[in-house]
C-alpha positions in Angstrom: 0.3 0.3 0.2 1.3 3.3 -1.0 0.2 7.2 0.0 -0.9 9.4 -2.8 -0.2 12.9 -2.4 -2.4 14.9 -5.4 -0.9 18.2 -5.5 -2.6 20.8 -8.0 -0.9 23.8 -5.8 2.5 22.9 -6.7 0.8 22.5 -10.6 -0.7 25.5 -10.8 1.7 28.2 -9.0 4.2 27.5 -12.0 1.4 28.2 -14.3 1.7 31.7 -15.6 -1.9 32.0 -16.8 -4.4 33.0 -13.7 -7.0 29.9 -13.5 -10.7 30.9 -13.0 -11.2 30.2 -9.4 -14.2 28.5 -10.9 -12.1 26.4 -12.9 -9.6 25.5 -9.9 -13.4 24.7 -7.8 -14.0 22.2 -10.7 -11.2 20.4 -11.0 -10.1 20.2 -7.1 -13.5 18.9 -6.6 -13.0 15.9 -9.0 -9.7 15.1 -7.2 -11.8 14.8 -3.9 -13.4 12.1 -5.3 -10.3 10.2 -7.2 -9.2 8.5 -3.7 -6.1 10.2 -3.3 -4.7 10.0 0.3 -4.2 14.2 0.3 -4.8 17.0 -2.1 -2.9 19.7 -1.6 -5.5 22.4 -2.4 -3.3 25.8 -2.3 -1.1 28.0 -0.3 -0.8 31.0 1.7 1.7 33.2 0.3 2.5 37.0 -1.2 -0.2 37.5 -3.5 2.2 39.4 -5.4 5.2 37.2 -5.6 2.6 33.9 -6.5 -0.7 35.8 -8.0 -2.0 32.1 -9.0 -2.2 31.6 -5.0 -4.0 34.5 -4.4 -7.7 32.6 -4.2 -6.8 29.8 -2.6 -8.8 30.6 1.1 -12.0 31.2 -1.4 -11.2 28.1 -3.5 -11.4 25.8 -0.4 -14.7 28.1 0.6 -16.4 26.8 -2.6 -15.4 23.1 -2.7 -18.0 20.3 -1.9 -16.6 18.2 0.5 -19.5 16.0 1.2 -18.8 12.2 1.3 -14.9 13.1 0.7 -12.5 10.9 2.8 -9.8 12.7 1.3 -7.7 14.9 3.5 -6.9 18.6 2.5 -3.5 20.0 2.9 -2.7 23.8 2.2 1.0 25.4 2.2 2.1 28.0 4.6 5.4 29.6 4.3 5.5 32.2 7.4 4.1 32.4 11.1 1.2 34.5 9.7 0.0 31.8 7.4 0.3 29.2 9.9 -1.9 30.8 12.0 -4.7 31.9 9.7 -4.8 28.0 8.5 -4.9 26.9 11.6 -8.1 28.3 12.5 -9.8 26.9 8.9 -12.2 23.5 10.1 -11.8 22.3 6.3 -7.5 21.9 6.3 -6.6 19.1 8.0 -3.0 19.2 7.0 -0.7 22.4 7.2 2.5 22.3 5.3 5.9 24.1 5.5 9.1 24.4 3.0 12.0 23.3 5.6 15.5 23.3 4.5 18.8 23.4 6.3 19.9 25.6 2.9 20.3 29.4 4.2 20.0 30.1 0.2 16.9 28.3 -0.5 15.3 29.4 2.2 16.4 33.1 1.1 14.9 32.9 -2.2 11.9 30.4 -1.2 10.4 32.1 1.8 12.7 35.2 2.8 13.6 33.5 6.1 17.2 32.3 7.7 17.3 28.4 8.9 17.2 29.6 12.9 13.6 31.7 12.0 12.4 28.6 9.9 13.2 25.7 12.5 11.0 28.5 15.4 7.8 28.3 12.6 8.1 24.3 12.1 7.8 24.0 16.4 5.2 26.7 15.4 3.4 24.8 13.2 3.5 21.4 15.1 2.3 23.1 18.1 -0.7 24.9 16.9 -1.6 21.9 14.5 -1.7 19.7 17.9 -4.0 22.8 19.7 -6.5 22.3 16.4 -6.3 18.9 15.5 -4.9 19.2 12.4 -1.3 17.7 10.8 1.7 19.5 10.2 3.8 18.2 7.0 7.5 19.7 7.2 9.0 19.6 3.6 12.4 18.9 3.9 13.7 20.8 0.4 17.7 20.0 -0.9 17.6 16.7 1.5 19.8 15.0 -1.1 22.1 17.5 -1.7 22.7 21.0 -2.5 23.2 22.9 -5.9 23.9 26.4 -4.1 26.9 25.3 -2.7 25.6 25.3 0.5 27.1 22.0 3.1 25.7 19.3 2.5 26.2 16.1 4.4 24.7 12.5 5.3 25.8 13.6 8.5 24.2 17.0 8.4 20.9 15.6 7.2 20.4 13.2 10.0 21.3 16.1 12.7 18.5 17.9 10.8 15.8 15.4 10.8 16.6 15.1 14.6 16.1 18.9 15.0 12.9 18.6 13.6 12.0 15.3 15.4 12.6 17.3 18.6 10.7 20.4 17.0 7.5 18.2 16.7 7.5 16.9 13.1 6.6 13.7 12.4 5.7 14.0 8.8 8.7 14.9 6.3 8.9 14.3 2.7 12.5 14.5 1.3 12.6 16.7 -1.7 15.2 17.4 -4.3 13.9 21.0 -5.7 15.9 21.7 -8.8 18.7 18.9 -8.8 18.4 15.5 -10.4 19.3 12.6 -7.9 19.7 8.9 -8.9 17.7 5.5 -7.1 21.8 4.8 -5.6 21.4 7.7 -3.5 17.4 7.7 -2.8 18.4 3.7 -1.3 20.7 5.2 0.9 18.7 8.2 2.6 15.9 5.9 3.2 17.8 3.3 4.6 19.6 5.4 7.1 16.5 8.2 7.7 13.8 5.4 8.7 15.4 3.1 10.8 17.2 5.8 13.1 13.4 7.6 13.0 10.6 5.5 14.0 8.3 8.0 14.6 8.5 10.1 11.7 6.7 9.3 8.0 8.8 9.8 5.4 7.6 11.3 2.3 9.2 11.3 -1.4 8.9 14.7 -2.8 10.3 14.0 -6.4 11.2 16.6 -9.0 13.1 14.8 -12.1 12.5 14.6 -16.0 10.1 11.9 -16.7 12.9 8.7 -17.7 14.0 7.2 -15.2 11.1 8.0 -12.4 10.9 4.3 -12.1 13.8 3.1 -10.6 14.0 6.5 -8.0 10.3 5.9 -7.1 11.3 2.1 -6.6 14.6 2.8 -4.5 12.4 4.3 -2.3 9.6 2.2 -1.8 12.1 -0.8 -1.3 14.0 1.3 1.5 10.5 2.1 3.3 8.8 4.9 2.3 5.3 4.3 1.4 4.4 8.3 1.3 4.6 9.9 -2.8 3.5 13.1 -4.1 2.3 13.5 -7.4 0.8 16.1 -9.8 -1.2 15.2 -12.6 1.0 15.6 -15.4 4.0 16.4 -13.7 3.4 20.2 -14.1 4.7 22.9 -12.1 7.8 22.9 -9.7 9.6 25.5 -7.1 9.1 28.9 -9.3 10.9 30.5 -6.1 14.1 28.2 -6.2 16.5 30.6 -8.4 17.5 27.5 -10.4 15.6 26.1 -13.2 12.5 24.1 -12.7 12.5 20.2 -12.8 9.2 18.8 -13.2 7.2 17.0 -10.8 6.9 13.3 -10.9 3.9 12.8 -12.0 0.7 11.5 -10.4 -0.3 8.9 -13.6 3.5 7.4 -12.8 2.8 6.8 -9.0 -0.4 5.4 -10.1 1.2 2.9 -12.7 4.1 2.2 -10.0 1.0 0.9 -7.8 -0.9 -1.0 -10.3 2.0 -3.1 -12.0 3.2 -3.7 -8.5 -0.5 -5.4 -7.7 -0.6 -2.8 -4.3 -3.9 -2.4 -2.5 -4.8 1.2 -4.6 -8.1 2.8 -3.0 -8.4 4.7 -6.5 -11.5 5.4 -8.6 -10.2 5.1 -12.3 -13.1 6.5 -13.8 -13.0 9.6 -11.8 -9.3 9.8 -12.5 -9.8 9.7 -16.0 -12.2 12.8 -15.5 -9.5 14.8 -13.8 -7.2 14.4 -16.5 -9.3 15.6 -18.8 -10.4 18.6 -16.8 -6.6 18.9 -16.6 -5.4 19.2 -20.0 -8.7 21.6 -20.5 -7.2 23.9 -17.4 -3.4 24.1 -18.9 -3.9 23.7 -22.4 -7.4 25.1 -23.1 
Protein backbone atom coordinates (compact mmCIF):
# COMPACT_ATOMS: atom_id res chain seq x y z
CA UNK A 1 0.00 0.00 0.00
CA UNK A 2 1.26 3.49 -0.81
CA UNK A 3 -0.15 6.92 -0.05
CA UNK A 4 -0.47 9.27 -3.02
CA UNK A 5 -0.54 12.98 -2.25
CA UNK A 6 -1.81 14.94 -5.26
CA UNK A 7 -0.82 18.62 -5.42
CA UNK A 8 -2.77 20.85 -7.79
CA UNK A 9 -1.20 23.69 -5.80
CA UNK A 10 2.22 22.65 -7.00
CA UNK A 11 1.01 22.33 -10.57
CA UNK A 12 -0.80 25.64 -10.67
CA UNK A 13 1.77 27.87 -8.96
CA UNK A 14 4.20 27.69 -11.86
CA UNK A 15 1.54 28.25 -14.53
CA UNK A 16 1.83 31.70 -16.09
CA UNK A 17 -1.84 32.33 -16.94
CA UNK A 18 -4.19 32.94 -14.01
CA UNK A 19 -6.67 30.07 -13.78
CA UNK A 20 -10.19 31.30 -12.91
CA UNK A 21 -11.40 30.43 -9.43
CA UNK A 22 -14.33 28.44 -10.76
CA UNK A 23 -12.05 26.27 -12.89
CA UNK A 24 -9.83 25.54 -9.90
CA UNK A 25 -12.90 24.54 -7.89
CA UNK A 26 -14.15 22.28 -10.69
CA UNK A 27 -10.78 20.58 -10.99
CA UNK A 28 -10.13 20.08 -7.29
CA UNK A 29 -13.67 18.76 -6.70
CA UNK A 30 -12.85 15.97 -9.16
CA UNK A 31 -9.53 15.29 -7.41
CA UNK A 32 -11.30 14.98 -4.05
CA UNK A 33 -13.41 12.19 -5.51
CA UNK A 34 -10.52 10.12 -6.88
CA UNK A 35 -9.46 8.55 -3.59
CA UNK A 36 -6.05 10.14 -3.07
CA UNK A 37 -4.82 10.12 0.52
CA UNK A 38 -4.36 13.90 0.42
CA UNK A 39 -4.95 16.77 -2.01
CA UNK A 40 -2.84 19.89 -1.48
CA UNK A 41 -5.39 22.51 -2.42
CA UNK A 42 -3.54 25.81 -2.17
CA UNK A 43 -1.16 27.98 -0.22
CA UNK A 44 -1.05 31.08 1.94
CA UNK A 45 1.67 33.07 0.19
CA UNK A 46 2.28 36.59 -1.07
CA UNK A 47 -0.24 37.58 -3.77
CA UNK A 48 2.46 39.72 -5.34
CA UNK A 49 5.01 36.92 -5.62
CA UNK A 50 2.66 34.06 -6.61
CA UNK A 51 -0.59 35.64 -7.84
CA UNK A 52 -1.92 32.25 -8.97
CA UNK A 53 -2.48 31.33 -5.32
CA UNK A 54 -4.25 34.57 -4.31
CA UNK A 55 -7.68 32.89 -4.30
CA UNK A 56 -6.65 29.70 -2.47
CA UNK A 57 -8.86 30.21 0.59
CA UNK A 58 -11.79 31.24 -1.63
CA UNK A 59 -11.33 28.04 -3.63
CA UNK A 60 -11.34 26.00 -0.41
CA UNK A 61 -14.60 27.57 0.77
CA UNK A 62 -16.29 26.78 -2.56
CA UNK A 63 -15.33 23.09 -2.65
CA UNK A 64 -17.91 20.35 -2.18
CA UNK A 65 -16.49 18.26 0.65
CA UNK A 66 -19.59 16.08 0.97
CA UNK A 67 -18.58 12.45 1.34
CA UNK A 68 -14.87 12.91 0.63
CA UNK A 69 -12.45 11.00 2.82
CA UNK A 70 -9.43 12.73 1.27
CA UNK A 71 -7.29 14.94 3.50
CA UNK A 72 -7.04 18.64 2.53
CA UNK A 73 -3.62 20.22 2.83
CA UNK A 74 -2.53 23.85 2.59
CA UNK A 75 0.98 25.28 2.40
CA UNK A 76 2.11 28.12 4.68
CA UNK A 77 5.46 29.87 4.20
CA UNK A 78 5.49 32.18 7.23
CA UNK A 79 4.16 32.24 10.82
CA UNK A 80 1.16 34.47 10.06
CA UNK A 81 0.00 32.01 7.42
CA UNK A 82 0.28 29.15 9.91
CA UNK A 83 -1.85 31.07 12.43
CA UNK A 84 -4.57 31.79 9.87
CA UNK A 85 -4.70 28.27 8.43
CA UNK A 86 -4.83 26.67 11.88
CA UNK A 87 -8.29 28.21 12.36
CA UNK A 88 -9.72 26.94 9.04
CA UNK A 89 -11.90 23.91 9.74
CA UNK A 90 -11.82 22.53 6.19
CA UNK A 91 -8.04 22.05 6.34
CA UNK A 92 -6.72 18.78 7.81
CA UNK A 93 -2.98 19.22 7.12
CA UNK A 94 -0.72 22.30 7.04
CA UNK A 95 2.60 22.01 5.24
CA UNK A 96 5.75 24.11 5.50
CA UNK A 97 8.84 24.12 3.25
CA UNK A 98 11.84 23.80 5.57
CA UNK A 99 15.46 23.44 4.50
CA UNK A 100 18.88 23.63 6.12
CA UNK A 101 20.07 25.40 2.96
CA UNK A 102 20.35 29.13 3.83
CA UNK A 103 20.35 30.09 0.15
CA UNK A 104 17.18 28.17 -0.66
CA UNK A 105 15.31 29.53 2.36
CA UNK A 106 16.27 33.09 1.47
CA UNK A 107 15.01 32.60 -2.08
CA UNK A 108 11.91 30.58 -1.24
CA UNK A 109 10.51 31.97 2.01
CA UNK A 110 12.72 35.01 2.81
CA UNK A 111 13.79 33.40 6.08
CA UNK A 112 16.86 32.13 7.89
CA UNK A 113 17.33 28.51 8.96
CA UNK A 114 16.82 29.47 12.61
CA UNK A 115 13.65 31.43 11.87
CA UNK A 116 12.26 28.56 9.82
CA UNK A 117 12.92 26.07 12.62
CA UNK A 118 10.99 28.39 14.96
CA UNK A 119 8.12 28.31 12.45
CA UNK A 120 8.20 24.49 12.45
CA UNK A 121 7.86 24.48 16.25
CA UNK A 122 4.96 26.92 16.00
CA UNK A 123 3.34 24.84 13.25
CA UNK A 124 3.50 21.55 15.13
CA UNK A 125 2.18 23.18 18.29
CA UNK A 126 -0.78 24.86 16.59
CA UNK A 127 -1.62 21.68 14.67
CA UNK A 128 -1.78 19.74 17.93
CA UNK A 129 -4.05 22.40 19.44
CA UNK A 130 -6.39 22.50 16.44
CA UNK A 131 -6.54 18.79 15.61
CA UNK A 132 -4.56 19.06 12.38
CA UNK A 133 -1.37 17.39 11.13
CA UNK A 134 1.84 19.22 10.35
CA UNK A 135 3.72 18.23 7.20
CA UNK A 136 7.28 19.55 7.19
CA UNK A 137 8.90 19.32 3.78
CA UNK A 138 12.68 19.11 3.82
CA UNK A 139 13.89 20.74 0.63
CA UNK A 140 17.45 20.07 -0.62
CA UNK A 141 17.39 16.81 1.34
CA UNK A 142 19.51 14.97 -1.24
CA UNK A 143 22.21 17.56 -1.89
CA UNK A 144 22.68 21.25 -2.53
CA UNK A 145 23.06 22.96 -5.92
CA UNK A 146 23.88 26.36 -4.38
CA UNK A 147 27.17 25.39 -2.79
CA UNK A 148 25.76 25.32 0.76
CA UNK A 149 27.09 22.51 2.95
CA UNK A 150 25.39 19.13 2.63
CA UNK A 151 26.34 15.75 4.03
CA UNK A 152 24.58 12.67 5.39
CA UNK A 153 25.67 13.65 8.87
CA UNK A 154 24.11 17.11 8.44
CA UNK A 155 20.93 15.58 7.03
CA UNK A 156 20.60 13.25 10.03
CA UNK A 157 21.32 16.14 12.41
CA UNK A 158 18.54 18.29 10.95
CA UNK A 159 16.02 15.45 10.85
CA UNK A 160 16.74 15.08 14.56
CA UNK A 161 16.08 18.79 15.12
CA UNK A 162 12.80 18.60 13.19
CA UNK A 163 11.80 15.54 15.19
CA UNK A 164 12.49 17.36 18.45
CA UNK A 165 10.45 20.30 17.13
CA UNK A 166 7.47 17.95 16.81
CA UNK A 167 7.56 17.02 13.12
CA UNK A 168 6.22 13.53 12.44
CA UNK A 169 5.51 13.75 8.70
CA UNK A 170 8.63 14.74 6.74
CA UNK A 171 8.61 14.40 2.94
CA UNK A 172 12.09 14.77 1.42
CA UNK A 173 12.58 16.81 -1.74
CA UNK A 174 15.33 17.47 -4.26
CA UNK A 175 13.63 20.56 -5.85
CA UNK A 176 16.10 21.58 -8.56
CA UNK A 177 18.73 18.87 -9.02
CA UNK A 178 18.43 15.37 -10.43
CA UNK A 179 19.17 12.50 -8.03
CA UNK A 180 19.78 8.83 -8.68
CA UNK A 181 18.20 5.70 -7.18
CA UNK A 182 21.32 4.79 -5.19
CA UNK A 183 21.25 8.11 -3.33
CA UNK A 184 17.52 7.81 -2.69
CA UNK A 185 18.02 4.32 -1.28
CA UNK A 186 20.89 5.41 0.98
CA UNK A 187 18.95 8.36 2.38
CA UNK A 188 15.84 6.36 3.31
CA UNK A 189 17.68 3.28 4.57
CA UNK A 190 19.65 5.63 6.82
CA UNK A 191 16.75 7.73 8.14
CA UNK A 192 13.80 5.34 8.49
CA UNK A 193 15.41 3.01 11.08
CA UNK A 194 16.78 5.99 13.03
CA UNK A 195 13.42 7.79 13.28
CA UNK A 196 10.69 5.11 13.41
CA UNK A 197 8.08 7.64 14.62
CA UNK A 198 8.47 9.75 11.47
CA UNK A 199 6.48 9.15 8.29
CA UNK A 200 9.00 9.96 5.58
CA UNK A 201 7.76 10.83 2.10
CA UNK A 202 9.25 11.51 -1.31
CA UNK A 203 8.52 14.77 -3.11
CA UNK A 204 10.45 14.11 -6.30
CA UNK A 205 11.30 16.60 -9.02
CA UNK A 206 12.56 14.73 -12.04
CA UNK A 207 12.58 14.35 -15.78
CA UNK A 208 10.08 11.71 -16.85
CA UNK A 209 12.68 9.14 -17.86
CA UNK A 210 14.04 7.00 -15.04
CA UNK A 211 11.21 7.77 -12.66
CA UNK A 212 10.37 4.11 -11.97
CA UNK A 213 13.80 3.23 -10.59
CA UNK A 214 13.71 6.27 -8.30
CA UNK A 215 10.27 5.48 -6.90
CA UNK A 216 11.20 1.82 -6.52
CA UNK A 217 14.38 2.72 -4.63
CA UNK A 218 12.38 4.79 -2.13
CA UNK A 219 9.73 2.09 -1.77
CA UNK A 220 12.21 -0.74 -1.22
CA UNK A 221 13.93 1.40 1.42
CA UNK A 222 10.63 1.71 3.33
CA UNK A 223 9.05 4.92 2.01
CA UNK A 224 5.28 4.66 1.52
CA UNK A 225 4.28 8.32 1.06
CA UNK A 226 4.69 9.82 -2.42
CA UNK A 227 3.78 13.26 -3.80
CA UNK A 228 2.69 13.67 -7.39
CA UNK A 229 1.14 16.16 -9.77
CA UNK A 230 -1.07 15.17 -12.67
CA UNK A 231 1.01 15.39 -15.84
CA UNK A 232 4.04 16.48 -13.78
CA UNK A 233 3.24 20.19 -14.11
CA UNK A 234 4.72 22.83 -11.87
CA UNK A 235 7.78 23.09 -9.71
CA UNK A 236 9.34 25.62 -7.36
CA UNK A 237 9.35 29.04 -9.08
CA UNK A 238 11.29 30.63 -6.21
CA UNK A 239 14.27 28.26 -6.28
CA UNK A 240 16.43 30.53 -8.43
CA UNK A 241 17.23 27.49 -10.57
CA UNK A 242 15.70 26.02 -13.70
CA UNK A 243 12.62 24.15 -12.52
CA UNK A 244 12.46 20.39 -12.80
CA UNK A 245 9.00 19.00 -13.33
CA UNK A 246 7.17 17.05 -10.65
CA UNK A 247 6.81 13.31 -10.50
CA UNK A 248 3.67 12.46 -12.45
CA UNK A 249 0.72 11.16 -10.48
CA UNK A 250 0.05 8.88 -13.44
CA UNK A 251 3.41 7.28 -12.82
CA UNK A 252 2.64 6.64 -9.16
CA UNK A 253 -0.65 4.97 -10.11
CA UNK A 254 1.22 2.87 -12.68
CA UNK A 255 3.83 1.91 -10.07
CA UNK A 256 1.12 0.74 -7.67
CA UNK A 257 -0.79 -1.19 -10.33
CA UNK A 258 2.35 -2.80 -11.78
CA UNK A 259 3.28 -4.07 -8.33
CA UNK A 260 -0.30 -5.08 -7.49
CA UNK A 261 -0.45 -2.81 -4.43
CA UNK A 262 -3.91 -2.09 -2.99
CA UNK A 263 -4.95 1.34 -4.23
CA UNK A 264 -8.20 3.07 -3.28
CA UNK A 265 -8.38 4.98 -6.55
CA UNK A 266 -11.55 5.44 -8.60
CA UNK A 267 -10.11 5.03 -12.09
CA UNK A 268 -13.16 6.54 -13.82
CA UNK A 269 -13.04 9.69 -11.69
CA UNK A 270 -9.28 9.86 -12.23
CA UNK A 271 -9.77 9.81 -16.01
CA UNK A 272 -12.20 12.72 -15.72
CA UNK A 273 -9.65 14.61 -13.60
CA UNK A 274 -7.02 14.04 -16.29
CA UNK A 275 -9.36 15.52 -18.88
CA UNK A 276 -10.23 18.55 -16.73
CA UNK A 277 -6.50 19.12 -16.14
CA UNK A 278 -5.87 19.18 -19.89
CA UNK A 279 -8.68 21.66 -20.39
CA UNK A 280 -7.33 23.97 -17.68
CA UNK A 281 -3.68 23.90 -18.65
CA UNK A 282 -3.89 23.52 -22.41
CA UNK A 283 -7.14 25.31 -23.20
